[in-house]
PQR file with spaces between the fields and no chain letter, atoms N, CA, C, O and H, PARSE charges and radii, in Angstrom:
ATOM       1  N    LEU     1       0.818   -1.151    0.010 -0.4000 1.5000
ATOM       2  CA   LEU     1      -0.071    0.024   -0.038 -0.0000 2.0000
ATOM       3  C    LEU     1       0.799    1.260    0.011  0.5500 1.7000
ATOM       4  O    LEU     1       1.802    1.291    0.725 -0.5500 1.4000
ATOM       5  N    ASP     2       0.429    2.259   -0.727 -0.4000 1.5000
ATOM       6  CA   ASP     2       1.122    3.453   -0.739 -0.0000 2.0000
ATOM       7  C    ASP     2       0.121    4.535   -0.097  0.5500 1.7000
ATOM       8  O    ASP     2      -1.093    4.540   -0.299 -0.5500 1.4000
ATOM       9  H    ASP     2      -0.385    2.234   -1.307  0.4000 1.0000
ATOM      10  N    TYR     3       0.758    5.373    0.639 -0.4000 1.5000
ATOM      11  CA   TYR     3      -0.039    6.420    1.393 -0.0000 2.0000
ATOM      12  C    TYR     3       0.447    7.830    0.769  0.5500 1.7000
ATOM      13  O    TYR     3       1.607    8.056    0.426 -0.5500 1.4000
ATOM      14  H    TYR     3       1.745    5.369    0.803  0.4000 1.0000
ATOM      15  N    MET     4      -0.535    8.660    0.687 -0.4000 1.5000
ATOM      16  CA   MET     4      -0.135   10.066    0.185 -0.0000 2.0000
ATOM      17  C    MET     4      -0.938   11.084    1.076  0.5500 1.7000
ATOM      18  O    MET     4      -2.083   10.857    1.466 -0.5500 1.4000
ATOM      19  H    MET     4      -1.478    8.477    0.966  0.4000 1.0000
ATOM      20  N    GLN     5      -0.261   12.173    1.349 -0.4000 1.5000
ATOM      21  CA   GLN     5      -0.839   13.175    2.169 -0.0000 2.0000
ATOM      22  C    GLN     5      -1.346   14.275    1.267  0.5500 1.7000
ATOM      23  O    GLN     5      -0.610   14.775    0.416 -0.5500 1.4000
ATOM      24  H    GLN     5       0.669   12.357    1.032  0.4000 1.0000
ATOM      25  N    LEU     6      -2.534   14.638    1.437 -0.4000 1.5000
ATOM      26  CA   LEU     6      -3.154   15.718    0.664 -0.0000 2.0000
ATOM      27  C    LEU     6      -3.258   17.067    1.455  0.5500 1.7000
ATOM      28  O    LEU     6      -3.595   17.049    2.639 -0.5500 1.4000
ATOM      29  H    LEU     6      -3.131   14.232    2.128  0.4000 1.0000
ATOM      30  N    HIS     7      -3.019   18.043    0.913 -0.4000 1.5000
ATOM      31  CA   HIS     7      -3.325   19.422    1.585 -0.0000 2.0000
ATOM      32  C    HIS     7      -4.574   19.951    0.909  0.5500 1.7000
ATOM      33  O    HIS     7      -4.522   20.480   -0.201 -0.5500 1.4000
ATOM      34  H    HIS     7      -2.746   18.058   -0.049  0.4000 1.0000
ATOM      35  N    ILE     8      -5.706   19.800    1.601 -0.4000 1.5000
ATOM      36  CA   ILE     8      -7.009   20.148    0.975 -0.0000 2.0000
ATOM      37  C    ILE     8      -7.398   21.626    1.342  0.5500 1.7000
ATOM      38  O    ILE     8      -7.217   22.150    2.441 -0.5500 1.4000
ATOM      39  H    ILE     8      -5.748   19.370    2.503  0.4000 1.0000
ATOM      40  N    CYS     9      -7.949   22.190    0.265 -0.4000 1.5000
ATOM      41  CA   CYS     9      -8.429   23.647    0.532 -0.0000 2.0000
ATOM      42  C    CYS     9      -9.543   23.775   -0.495  0.5500 1.7000
ATOM      43  O    CYS     9      -9.594   22.950   -1.407 -0.5500 1.4000
ATOM      44  H    CYS     9      -8.097   21.764   -0.628  0.4000 1.0000
ATOM      45  N    PRO    10     -10.444   24.759   -0.409 -0.5600 1.5000
ATOM      46  CA   PRO    10     -11.373   25.020   -1.313  0.2800 2.0000
ATOM      47  C    PRO    10     -10.975   25.099   -2.787  0.5500 1.7000
ATOM      48  O    PRO    10     -11.721   24.655   -3.659 -0.5500 1.4000
ATOM      49  N    CYS    11      -9.742   25.690   -3.074 -0.4000 1.5000
ATOM      50  CA   CYS    11      -9.319   25.694   -4.381 -0.0000 2.0000
ATOM      51  C    CYS    11      -8.646   24.483   -4.918  0.5500 1.7000
ATOM      52  O    CYS    11      -8.303   24.433   -6.099 -0.5500 1.4000
ATOM      53  H    CYS    11      -9.136   26.051   -2.366  0.4000 1.0000
ATOM      54  N    ALA    12      -8.430   23.415   -4.009 -0.4000 1.5000
ATOM      55  CA   ALA    12      -7.911   22.156   -4.427 -0.0000 2.0000
ATOM      56  C    ALA    12      -8.398   21.063   -3.664  0.5500 1.7000
ATOM      57  O    ALA    12      -7.698   20.553   -2.788 -0.5500 1.4000
ATOM      58  H    ALA    12      -8.708   23.456   -3.050  0.4000 1.0000
ATOM      59  N    PRO    13      -9.660   20.624   -3.954 -0.5600 1.5000
ATOM      60  CA   PRO    13     -10.423   19.599   -3.274  0.2800 2.0000
ATOM      61  C    PRO    13      -9.580   18.277   -3.481  0.5500 1.7000
ATOM      62  O    PRO    13      -8.818   18.152   -4.439 -0.5500 1.4000
ATOM      63  N    ALA    14      -9.754   17.356   -2.577 -0.4000 1.5000
ATOM      64  CA   ALA    14      -8.950   16.013   -2.651 -0.0000 2.0000
ATOM      65  C    ALA    14      -9.359   15.284   -3.980  0.5500 1.7000
ATOM      66  O    ALA    14      -8.426   14.789   -4.613 -0.5500 1.4000
ATOM      67  H    ALA    14     -10.374   17.458   -1.798  0.4000 1.0000
ATOM      68  N    PRO    15     -10.615   15.151   -4.483 -0.5600 1.5000
ATOM      69  CA   PRO    15     -10.877   14.414   -5.667  0.2800 2.0000
ATOM      70  C    PRO    15     -10.177   14.987   -6.839  0.5500 1.7000
ATOM      71  O    PRO    15      -9.642   14.205   -7.625 -0.5500 1.4000
ATOM      72  N    VAL    16     -10.120   16.272   -7.046 -0.4000 1.5000
ATOM      73  CA   VAL    16      -9.429   17.047   -8.094 -0.0000 2.0000
ATOM      74  C    VAL    16      -7.941   16.627   -7.982  0.5500 1.7000
ATOM      75  O    VAL    16      -7.374   16.159   -8.970 -0.5500 1.4000
ATOM      76  H    VAL    16     -10.555   16.907   -6.408  0.4000 1.0000
ATOM      77  N    GLN    17      -7.373   16.765   -6.939 -0.4000 1.5000
ATOM      78  CA   GLN    17      -5.884   16.352   -6.764 -0.0000 2.0000
ATOM      79  C    GLN    17      -5.630   14.949   -7.191  0.5500 1.7000
ATOM      80  O    GLN    17      -4.704   14.671   -7.952 -0.5500 1.4000
ATOM      81  H    GLN    17      -7.833   17.145   -6.137  0.4000 1.0000
ATOM      82  N    LEU    18      -6.495   14.016   -6.676 -0.4000 1.5000
ATOM      83  CA   LEU    18      -6.266   12.594   -6.964 -0.0000 2.0000
ATOM      84  C    LEU    18      -6.433   12.321   -8.466  0.5500 1.7000
ATOM      85  O    LEU    18      -5.681   11.510   -9.006 -0.5500 1.4000
ATOM      86  H    LEU    18      -7.248   14.242   -6.058  0.4000 1.0000
ATOM      87  N    VAL    19      -7.351   12.940   -9.143 -0.4000 1.5000
ATOM      88  CA   VAL    19      -7.608   12.751  -10.542 -0.0000 2.0000
ATOM      89  C    VAL    19      -6.282   13.238  -11.218  0.5500 1.7000
ATOM      90  O    VAL    19      -5.729   12.534  -12.063 -0.5500 1.4000
ATOM      91  H    VAL    19      -7.962   13.599   -8.705  0.4000 1.0000
ATOM      92  N    LYS    20      -5.815   14.370  -10.861 -0.4000 1.5000
ATOM      93  CA   LYS    20      -4.565   14.911  -11.633 -0.0000 2.0000
ATOM      94  C    LYS    20      -3.408   13.997  -11.475  0.5500 1.7000
ATOM      95  O    LYS    20      -2.498   14.021  -12.303 -0.5500 1.4000
ATOM      96  H    LYS    20      -6.265   14.942  -10.175  0.4000 1.0000
ATOM      97  N    TRP    21      -3.390   13.138  -10.392 -0.4000 1.5000
ATOM      98  CA   TRP    21      -2.293   12.181  -10.214 -0.0000 2.0000
ATOM      99  C    TRP    21      -2.597   10.783  -10.754  0.5500 1.7000
ATOM     100  O    TRP    21      -1.895    9.799  -10.519 -0.5500 1.4000
ATOM     101  H    TRP    21      -4.130   13.119   -9.719  0.4000 1.0000
ATOM     102  N    GLY    22      -3.816   10.786  -11.574 -0.4000 1.5000
ATOM     103  CA   GLY    22      -4.055    9.494  -12.225 -0.0000 2.0000
ATOM     104  C    GLY    22      -4.804    8.536  -11.388  0.5500 1.7000
ATOM     105  O    GLY    22      -4.789    7.334  -11.652 -0.5500 1.4000
ATOM     106  H    GLY    22      -4.386   11.585  -11.765  0.4000 1.0000
ATOM     107  N    LEU    23      -5.460    9.027  -10.386 -0.4000 1.5000
ATOM     108  CA   LEU    23      -6.236    8.176   -9.391 -0.0000 2.0000
ATOM     109  C    LEU    23      -7.729    8.517   -9.440  0.5500 1.7000
ATOM     110  O    LEU    23      -8.083    9.674   -9.668 -0.5500 1.4000
ATOM     111  H    LEU    23      -5.472   10.003  -10.172  0.4000 1.0000
ATOM     112  N    PHE    24      -8.597    7.549   -9.232 -0.4000 1.5000
ATOM     113  CA   PHE    24      -9.983    7.714   -9.144 -0.0000 2.0000
ATOM     114  C    PHE    24     -10.411    7.709   -7.750  0.5500 1.7000
ATOM     115  O    PHE    24     -10.232    6.659   -7.134 -0.5500 1.4000
ATOM     116  H    PHE    24      -8.310    6.609   -9.047  0.4000 1.0000
ATOM     117  N    PRO    25     -10.929    8.669   -7.160 -0.5600 1.5000
ATOM     118  CA   PRO    25     -11.374    8.752   -5.705  0.2800 2.0000
ATOM     119  C    PRO    25     -12.667    7.854   -5.457  0.5500 1.7000
ATOM     120  O    PRO    25     -13.595    7.805   -6.264 -0.5500 1.4000
ATOM     121  N    CYS    26     -12.634    7.196   -4.337 -0.4000 1.5000
ATOM     122  CA   CYS    26     -13.788    6.436   -3.972 -0.0000 2.0000
ATOM     123  C    CYS    26     -14.950    7.058   -3.469  0.5500 1.7000
ATOM     124  O    CYS    26     -16.037    6.482   -3.439 -0.5500 1.4000
ATOM     125  H    CYS    26     -11.880    7.236   -3.681  0.4000 1.0000
ATOM     126  N    LEU    27     -14.745    8.335   -3.030 -0.4000 1.5000
ATOM     127  CA   LEU    27     -15.829    9.124   -2.554 -0.0000 2.0000
ATOM     128  C    LEU    27     -15.652   10.596   -3.167  0.5500 1.7000
ATOM     129  O    LEU    27     -14.537   11.018   -3.478 -0.5500 1.4000
ATOM     130  H    LEU    27     -13.861    8.803   -3.054  0.4000 1.0000
ATOM     131  N    PRO    28     -16.817   11.345   -3.321 -0.5600 1.5000
ATOM     132  CA   PRO    28     -16.605   12.557   -3.958  0.2800 2.0000
ATOM     133  C    PRO    28     -16.051   13.713   -2.988  0.5500 1.7000
ATOM     134  O    PRO    28     -15.532   14.734   -3.439 -0.5500 1.4000
ATOM     135  N    VAL    29     -16.206   13.462   -1.631 -0.4000 1.5000
ATOM     136  CA   VAL    29     -15.762   14.267   -0.598 -0.0000 2.0000
ATOM     137  C    VAL    29     -14.852   13.468    0.459  0.5500 1.7000
ATOM     138  O    VAL    29     -15.322   12.463    0.992 -0.5500 1.4000
ATOM     139  H    VAL    29     -16.628   12.632   -1.266  0.4000 1.0000
ATOM     140  N    TYR    30     -13.680   13.865    0.738 -0.4000 1.5000
ATOM     141  CA   TYR    30     -12.829   13.281    1.742 -0.0000 2.0000
ATOM     142  C    TYR    30     -12.616   11.765    1.441  0.5500 1.7000
ATOM     143  O    TYR    30     -12.812   10.919    2.314 -0.5500 1.4000
ATOM     144  H    TYR    30     -13.298   14.682    0.305  0.4000 1.0000
ATOM     145  N    PRO    31     -12.190   11.435    0.125 -0.5600 1.5000
ATOM     146  CA   PRO    31     -11.899   10.028   -0.034  0.2800 2.0000
ATOM     147  C    PRO    31     -10.798    9.456    0.652  0.5500 1.7000
ATOM     148  O    PRO    31      -9.733   10.057    0.792 -0.5500 1.4000
ATOM     149  N    ALA    32     -11.042    8.174    1.139 -0.4000 1.5000
ATOM     150  CA   ALA    32      -9.961    7.518    1.931 -0.0000 2.0000
ATOM     151  C    ALA    32      -9.310    6.486    1.023  0.5500 1.7000
ATOM     152  O    ALA    32      -8.322    5.886    1.447 -0.5500 1.4000
ATOM     153  H    ALA    32     -11.907    7.685    1.025  0.4000 1.0000
ATOM     154  N    LEU    33      -9.736    6.258   -0.067 -0.4000 1.5000
ATOM     155  CA   LEU    33      -9.263    5.233   -1.051 -0.0000 2.0000
ATOM     156  C    LEU    33      -9.278    5.711   -2.465  0.5500 1.7000
ATOM     157  O    LEU    33     -10.238    6.391   -2.829 -0.5500 1.4000
ATOM     158  H    LEU    33     -10.539    6.745   -0.410  0.4000 1.0000
ATOM     159  N    ALA    34      -8.317    5.430   -3.300 -0.4000 1.5000
ATOM     160  CA   ALA    34      -8.452    5.811   -4.706 -0.0000 2.0000
ATOM     161  C    ALA    34      -7.787    4.708   -5.537  0.5500 1.7000
ATOM     162  O    ALA    34      -6.840    4.052   -5.102 -0.5500 1.4000
ATOM     163  H    ALA    34      -7.537    4.878   -3.005  0.4000 1.0000
ATOM     164  N    VAL    35      -8.326    4.531   -6.753 -0.4000 1.5000
ATOM     165  CA   VAL    35      -7.938    3.404   -7.611 -0.0000 2.0000
ATOM     166  C    VAL    35      -7.159    4.037   -8.835  0.5500 1.7000
ATOM     167  O    VAL    35      -7.515    5.107   -9.329 -0.5500 1.4000
ATOM     168  H    VAL    35      -9.095    5.063   -7.106  0.4000 1.0000
ATOM     169  N    SER    36      -6.120    3.344   -9.276 -0.4000 1.5000
ATOM     170  CA   SER    36      -5.346    3.782  -10.452 -0.0000 2.0000
ATOM     171  C    SER    36      -6.456    3.885  -11.700  0.5500 1.7000
ATOM     172  O    SER    36      -7.254    2.974  -11.921 -0.5500 1.4000
ATOM     173  H    SER    36      -5.830    2.475   -8.875  0.4000 1.0000
ATOM     174  N    LEU    37      -6.406    4.992  -12.406 -0.4000 1.5000
ATOM     175  CA   LEU    37      -7.285    5.130  -13.604 -0.0000 2.0000
ATOM     176  C    LEU    37      -6.713    4.070  -14.686  0.5500 1.7000
ATOM     177  O    LEU    37      -7.479    3.545  -15.494 -0.5500 1.4000
ATOM     178  H    LEU    37      -5.758    5.732  -12.226  0.4000 1.0000
ATOM     179  N    ASP    38      -5.450    3.806  -14.664 -0.4000 1.5000
ATOM     180  CA   ASP    38      -5.019    2.759  -15.641 -0.0000 2.0000
ATOM     181  C    ASP    38      -5.497    1.390  -15.248  0.5500 1.7000
ATOM     182  O    ASP    38      -5.731    0.536  -16.103 -0.5500 1.4000
ATOM     183  H    ASP    38      -4.828    4.232  -14.008  0.4000 1.0000
ATOM     184  N    MET    39      -5.642    1.179  -13.985 -0.4000 1.5000
ATOM     185  CA   MET    39      -6.128   -0.307  -13.608 -0.0000 2.0000
ATOM     186  C    MET    39      -7.665   -0.292  -13.921  0.5500 1.7000
ATOM     187  O    MET    39      -8.139   -1.331  -14.380 -0.5500 1.4000
ATOM     188  H    MET    39      -5.452    1.873  -13.290  0.4000 1.0000
ATOM     189  N    LEU    40      -8.470    0.757  -13.724 -0.4000 1.5000
ATOM     190  CA   LEU    40      -9.847    0.830  -14.153 -0.0000 2.0000
ATOM     191  C    LEU    40      -9.922    0.630  -15.707  0.5500 1.7000
ATOM     192  O    LEU    40     -10.762   -0.139  -16.175 -0.5500 1.4000
ATOM     193  H    LEU    40      -8.085    1.602  -13.352  0.4000 1.0000
ATOM     194  N    GLU    41      -9.143    1.241  -16.422 -0.4000 1.5000
ATOM     195  CA   GLU    41      -9.093    1.096  -17.954 -0.0000 2.0000
ATOM     196  C    GLU    41      -8.836   -0.349  -18.312  0.5500 1.7000
ATOM     197  O    GLU    41      -9.524   -0.916  -19.161 -0.5500 1.4000
ATOM     198  H    GLU    41      -8.461    1.865  -16.042  0.4000 1.0000
ATOM     199  N    PHE    42      -7.792   -0.984  -17.634 -0.4000 1.5000
ATOM     200  CA   PHE    42      -7.587   -2.404  -17.775 -0.0000 2.0000
ATOM     201  C    PHE    42      -8.728   -3.288  -17.646  0.5500 1.7000
ATOM     202  O    PHE    42      -9.043   -4.087  -18.528 -0.5500 1.4000
ATOM     203  H    PHE    42      -7.233   -0.524  -16.945  0.4000 1.0000
ATOM     204  N    VAL    43      -9.390   -3.140  -16.478 -0.4000 1.5000
ATOM     205  CA   VAL    43     -10.551   -3.953  -16.080 -0.0000 2.0000
ATOM     206  C    VAL    43     -11.706   -3.776  -17.106  0.5500 1.7000
ATOM     207  O    VAL    43     -12.424   -4.735  -17.391 -0.5500 1.4000
ATOM     208  H    VAL    43      -9.134   -2.491  -15.762  0.4000 1.0000
ATOM     209  N    SER    44     -11.897   -2.452  -17.704 -0.4000 1.5000
ATOM     210  CA   SER    44     -12.881   -2.357  -18.570 -0.0000 2.0000
ATOM     211  C    SER    44     -12.612   -3.012  -19.869  0.5500 1.7000
ATOM     212  O    SER    44     -13.506   -3.526  -20.540 -0.5500 1.4000
ATOM     213  H    SER    44     -11.314   -1.673  -17.473  0.4000 1.0000
ATOM     214  N    THR    45     -11.184   -2.979  -20.262 -0.4000 1.5000
ATOM     215  CA   THR    45     -10.793   -3.736  -21.365 -0.0000 2.0000
ATOM     216  C    THR    45     -10.934   -5.149  -21.256  0.5500 1.7000
ATOM     217  O    THR    45     -11.307   -5.808  -22.226 -0.5500 1.4000
ATOM     218  H    THR    45     -10.457   -2.561  -19.717  0.4000 1.0000
ATOM     219  N    LEU    46     -10.651   -5.699  -20.093 -0.4000 1.5000
ATOM     220  CA   LEU    46     -10.871   -7.121  -19.890 -0.0000 2.0000
ATOM     221  C    LEU    46     -12.284   -7.485  -20.050  0.5500 1.7000
ATOM     222  O    LEU    46     -12.496   -8.586  -20.558 -0.5500 1.4000
ATOM     223  H    LEU    46     -10.348   -5.163  -19.305  0.4000 1.0000
ATOM     224  N    PHE    47     -13.281   -6.769  -19.713 -0.4000 1.5000
ATOM     225  CA   PHE    47     -14.643   -7.028  -19.810 -0.0000 2.0000
ATOM     226  C    PHE    47     -15.119   -6.965  -21.307  0.5500 1.7000
ATOM     227  O    PHE    47     -16.038   -7.644  -21.766 -0.5500 1.4000
ATOM     228  H    PHE    47     -13.109   -5.875  -19.301  0.4000 1.0000
ATOM     229  N    VAL    48     -14.421   -6.122  -21.947 -0.4000 1.5000
ATOM     230  CA   VAL    48     -14.713   -6.021  -23.642 -0.0000 2.0000
ATOM     231  C    VAL    48     -14.273   -7.352  -24.161  0.5500 1.7000
ATOM     232  O    VAL    48     -15.000   -7.984  -24.927 -0.5500 1.4000
ATOM     233  H    VAL    48     -13.675   -5.571  -21.573  0.4000 1.0000
ATOM     234  N    HIS    49     -13.050   -7.822  -23.751 -0.4000 1.5000
ATOM     235  CA   HIS    49     -12.552   -9.042  -24.366 -0.0000 2.0000
ATOM     236  C    HIS    49     -12.977  -10.366  -23.682  0.5500 1.7000
ATOM     237  O    HIS    49     -12.599  -11.445  -24.139 -0.5500 1.4000
ATOM     238  H    HIS    49     -12.460   -7.308  -23.128  0.4000 1.0000
ATOM     239  N    LEU    50     -13.687  -10.288  -22.690 -0.4000 1.5000
ATOM     240  CA   LEU    50     -14.033  -11.478  -21.892 -0.0000 2.0000
ATOM     241  C    LEU    50     -14.708  -12.445  -22.714  0.5500 1.7000
ATOM     242  O    LEU    50     -15.723  -12.157  -23.348 -0.5500 1.4000
ATOM     243  H    LEU    50     -13.994   -9.412  -22.319  0.4000 1.0000
ATOM     244  N    ALA    51     -14.169  -13.594  -22.721 -0.4000 1.5000
ATOM     245  CA   ALA    51     -14.787  -14.861  -23.506 -0.0000 2.0000
ATOM     246  C    ALA    51     -14.584  -15.943  -22.656  0.5500 1.7000
ATOM     247  O    ALA    51     -13.671  -15.949  -21.830 -0.5500 1.4000
ATOM     248  H    ALA    51     -13.345  -13.827  -22.205  0.4000 1.0000
ATOM     249  N    PRO    52     -15.511  -17.022  -22.827 -0.5600 1.5000
ATOM     250  CA   PRO    52     -15.399  -18.234  -22.092  0.2800 2.0000
ATOM     251  C    PRO    52     -14.248  -19.148  -22.481  0.5500 1.7000
ATOM     252  O    PRO    52     -14.446  -20.337  -22.730 -0.5500 1.4000
ATOM     253  N    ASN    53     -13.034  -18.585  -22.532 -0.4000 1.5000
ATOM     254  CA   ASN    53     -11.837  -19.392  -22.792 -0.0000 2.0000
ATOM     255  C    ASN    53     -10.581  -18.828  -22.047  0.5500 1.7000
ATOM     256  O    ASN    53     -10.657  -17.800  -21.374 -0.5500 1.4000
ATOM     257  H    ASN    53     -12.873  -17.619  -22.330  0.4000 1.0000
ATOM     258  N    GLU    54      -9.493  -19.495  -22.183 -0.4000 1.5000
ATOM     259  CA   GLU    54      -8.342  -19.087  -21.315 -0.0000 2.0000
ATOM     260  C    GLU    54      -7.586  -18.012  -21.990  0.5500 1.7000
ATOM     261  O    GLU    54      -6.563  -17.616  -21.433 -0.5500 1.4000
ATOM     262  H    GLU    54      -9.431  -20.330  -22.730  0.4000 1.0000
ATOM     263  N    THR    55      -7.949  -17.484  -23.116 -0.4000 1.5000
ATOM     264  CA   THR    55      -7.183  -16.478  -23.764 -0.0000 2.0000
ATOM     265  C    THR    55      -7.805  -14.995  -23.493  0.5500 1.7000
ATOM     266  O    THR    55      -7.176  -14.051  -23.971 -0.5500 1.4000
ATOM     267  H    THR    55      -8.780  -17.806  -23.569  0.4000 1.0000
ATOM     268  N    ALA    56      -8.867  -14.753  -22.839 -0.4000 1.5000
ATOM     269  CA   ALA    56      -9.526  -13.517  -22.683 -0.0000 2.0000
ATOM     270  C    ALA    56      -8.538  -12.614  -21.950  0.5500 1.7000
ATOM     271  O    ALA    56      -8.313  -11.481  -22.373 -0.5500 1.4000
ATOM     272  H    ALA    56      -9.378  -15.520  -22.450  0.4000 1.0000
ATOM     273  N    TRP    57      -7.977  -13.071  -20.918 -0.4000 1.5000
ATOM     274  CA   TRP    57      -7.067  -12.301  -20.050 -0.0000 2.0000
ATOM     275  C    TRP    57      -5.861  -11.867  -20.822  0.5500 1.7000
ATOM     276  O    TRP    57      -5.481  -10.707  -20.668 -0.5500 1.4000
ATOM     277  H    TRP    57      -8.160  -13.992  -20.574  0.4000 1.0000
ATOM     278  N    ALA    58      -5.229  -12.643  -21.617 -0.4000 1.5000
ATOM     279  CA   ALA    58      -4.025  -12.428  -22.379 -0.0000 2.0000
ATOM     280  C    ALA    58      -4.354  -11.358  -23.476  0.5500 1.7000
ATOM     281  O    ALA    58      -3.559  -10.454  -23.730 -0.5500 1.4000
ATOM     282  H    ALA    58      -5.538  -13.586  -21.742  0.4000 1.0000
ATOM     283  N    ASP    59      -5.616  -11.503  -24.147 -0.4000 1.5000
ATOM     284  CA   ASP    59      -6.010  -10.610  -25.138 -0.0000 2.0000
ATOM     285  C    ASP    59      -6.184   -9.201  -24.580  0.5500 1.7000
ATOM     286  O    ASP    59      -5.645   -8.222  -25.095 -0.5500 1.4000
ATOM     287  H    ASP    59      -6.262  -12.237  -23.940  0.4000 1.0000
ATOM     288  N    ALA    60      -7.012   -9.147  -23.433 -0.4000 1.5000
ATOM     289  CA   ALA    60      -7.195   -7.919  -22.821 -0.0000 2.0000
ATOM     290  C    ALA    60      -5.954   -7.242  -22.315  0.5500 1.7000
ATOM     291  O    ALA    60      -5.911   -6.013  -22.371 -0.5500 1.4000
ATOM     292  H    ALA    60      -7.450   -9.943  -23.015  0.4000 1.0000
ATOM     293  N    LEU    61      -4.971   -7.897  -21.841 -0.4000 1.5000
ATOM     294  CA   LEU    61      -3.804   -7.364  -21.333 -0.0000 2.0000
ATOM     295  C    LEU    61      -2.969   -6.907  -22.520  0.5500 1.7000
ATOM     296  O    LEU    61      -2.335   -5.859  -22.400 -0.5500 1.4000
ATOM     297  H    LEU    61      -5.005   -8.895  -21.795  0.4000 1.0000
ATOM     298  N    THR    62      -2.910   -7.601  -23.664 -0.4000 1.5000
ATOM     299  CA   THR    62      -2.103   -7.236  -24.933 -0.0000 2.0000
ATOM     300  C    THR    62      -2.706   -5.997  -25.375  0.5500 1.7000
ATOM     301  O    THR    62      -1.967   -5.062  -25.684 -0.5500 1.4000
ATOM     302  H    THR    62      -3.425   -8.453  -23.761  0.4000 1.0000
ATOM     303  N    SER    63      -4.101   -5.871  -25.446 -0.4000 1.5000
ATOM     304  CA   SER    63      -4.604   -4.745  -26.023 -0.0000 2.0000
ATOM     305  C    SER    63      -4.480   -3.467  -25.115  0.5500 1.7000
ATOM     306  O    SER    63      -4.287   -2.359  -25.617 -0.5500 1.4000
ATOM     307  H    SER    63      -4.701   -6.631  -25.195  0.4000 1.0000
ATOM     308  N    PHE    64      -4.588   -3.646  -23.870 -0.4000 1.5000
ATOM     309  CA   PHE    64      -4.339   -2.546  -22.916 -0.0000 2.0000
ATOM     310  C    PHE    64      -2.919   -2.023  -22.970  0.5500 1.7000
ATOM     311  O    PHE    64      -2.679   -0.815  -22.974 -0.5500 1.4000
ATOM     312  H    PHE    64      -4.744   -4.545  -23.463  0.4000 1.0000
ATOM     313  N    LEU    65      -1.972   -2.969  -23.012 -0.4000 1.5000
ATOM     314  CA   LEU    65      -0.564   -2.477  -23.093 -0.0000 2.0000
ATOM     315  C    LEU    65      -0.295   -1.853  -24.494  0.5500 1.7000
ATOM     316  O    LEU    65       0.478   -0.904  -24.619 -0.5500 1.4000
ATOM     317  H    LEU    65      -2.167   -3.950  -23.009  0.4000 1.0000
ATOM     318  N    ALA    66      -0.900   -2.367  -25.457 -0.4000 1.5000
ATOM     319  CA   ALA    66      -0.659   -1.709  -26.830 -0.0000 2.0000
ATOM     320  C    ALA    66      -1.120   -0.334  -26.770  0.5500 1.7000
ATOM     321  O    ALA    66      -0.408    0.511  -27.312 -0.5500 1.4000
ATOM     322  H    ALA    66      -1.528   -3.138  -25.355  0.4000 1.0000
ATOM     323  N    ARG    67      -2.205    0.033  -26.195 -0.4000 1.5000
ATOM     324  CA   ARG    67      -2.700    1.475  -26.014 -0.0000 2.0000
ATOM     325  C    ARG    67      -1.744    2.347  -25.156  0.5500 1.7000
ATOM     326  O    ARG    67      -1.668    3.572  -25.252 -0.5500 1.4000
ATOM     327  H    ARG    67      -2.784   -0.653  -25.755  0.4000 1.0000
ATOM     328  N    GLN    68      -0.993    1.541  -24.271 -0.4000 1.5000
ATOM     329  CA   GLN    68       0.048    2.320  -23.410 -0.0000 2.0000
ATOM     330  C    GLN    68       1.368    2.442  -24.141  0.5500 1.7000
ATOM     331  O    GLN    68       2.305    3.003  -23.572 -0.5500 1.4000
ATOM     332  H    GLN    68      -1.055    0.546  -24.193  0.4000 1.0000
ATOM     333  N    GLY    69       1.503    1.961  -25.346 -0.4000 1.5000
ATOM     334  CA   GLY    69       2.646    1.969  -26.154 -0.0000 2.0000
ATOM     335  C    GLY    69       3.577    0.815  -26.094  0.5500 1.7000
ATOM     336  O    GLY    69       4.684    0.886  -26.628 -0.5500 1.4000
ATOM     337  H    GLY    69       0.742    1.505  -25.808  0.4000 1.0000
ATOM     338  N    HIS    70       3.147   -0.321  -25.421 -0.4000 1.5000
ATOM     339  CA   HIS    70       3.979   -1.554  -25.367 -0.0000 2.0000
ATOM     340  C    HIS    70       3.354   -2.558  -26.370  0.5500 1.7000
ATOM     341  O    HIS    70       2.319   -3.187  -26.150 -0.5500 1.4000
ATOM     342  H    HIS    70       2.248   -0.379  -24.987  0.4000 1.0000
ATOM     343  N    VAL    71       4.025   -2.626  -27.381 -0.4000 1.5000
ATOM     344  CA   VAL    71       3.492   -3.617  -28.493 -0.0000 2.0000
ATOM     345  C    VAL    71       4.279   -4.918  -28.433  0.5500 1.7000
ATOM     346  O    VAL    71       5.504   -4.914  -28.318 -0.5500 1.4000
ATOM     347  H    VAL    71       4.866   -2.115  -27.559  0.4000 1.0000
ATOM     348  N    PHE    72       3.549   -6.045  -28.514 -0.4000 1.5000
ATOM     349  CA   PHE    72       4.138   -7.356  -28.479 -0.0000 2.0000
ATOM     350  C    PHE    72       3.998   -7.958  -29.795  0.5500 1.7000
ATOM     351  O    PHE    72       2.931   -7.819  -30.393 -0.5500 1.4000
ATOM     352  H    PHE    72       2.553   -6.049  -28.607  0.4000 1.0000
ATOM     353  N    GLU    73       4.968   -8.620  -30.317 -0.4000 1.5000
ATOM     354  CA   GLU    73       4.739   -9.409  -31.639 -0.0000 2.0000
ATOM     355  C    GLU    73       4.252  -10.841  -31.328  0.5500 1.7000
ATOM     356  O    GLU    73       4.781  -11.553  -30.474 -0.5500 1.4000
ATOM     357  H    GLU    73       5.835   -8.733  -29.831  0.4000 1.0000
ATOM     358  N    ALA    74       3.172  -11.216  -32.115 -0.4000 1.5000
ATOM     359  CA   ALA    74       2.660  -12.493  -31.889 -0.0000 2.0000
ATOM     360  C    ALA    74       3.743  -13.584  -32.404  0.5500 1.7000
ATOM     361  O    ALA    74       4.588  -13.323  -33.260 -0.5500 1.4000
ATOM     362  H    ALA    74       2.742  -10.639  -32.809  0.4000 1.0000
ATOM     363  N    GLN    75       3.613  -14.770  -31.804 -0.4000 1.5000
ATOM     364  CA   GLN    75       4.507  -15.826  -32.249 -0.0000 2.0000
ATOM     365  C    GLN    75       3.725  -17.032  -32.649  0.5500 1.7000
ATOM     366  O    GLN    75       4.306  -18.038  -33.057 -0.5500 1.4000
ATOM     367  H    GLN    75       2.926  -14.982  -31.109  0.4000 1.0000
């Protein structure tokens, strides 16, 4: 677990600061937990590629990483 300390004021609410750091706050006011936006994107990609076979996870991961700039050659 990583912890971060926020300095909250009316001009910089916690959710706004978290989103700028690439995190999705769990609550709109005083969030105690935030999830990586990249991880949320990966999970949504997984559900798009979800199939009743063992390659769904690998296809979703390959697609997600390709959008991040990491391209793998198929063998």
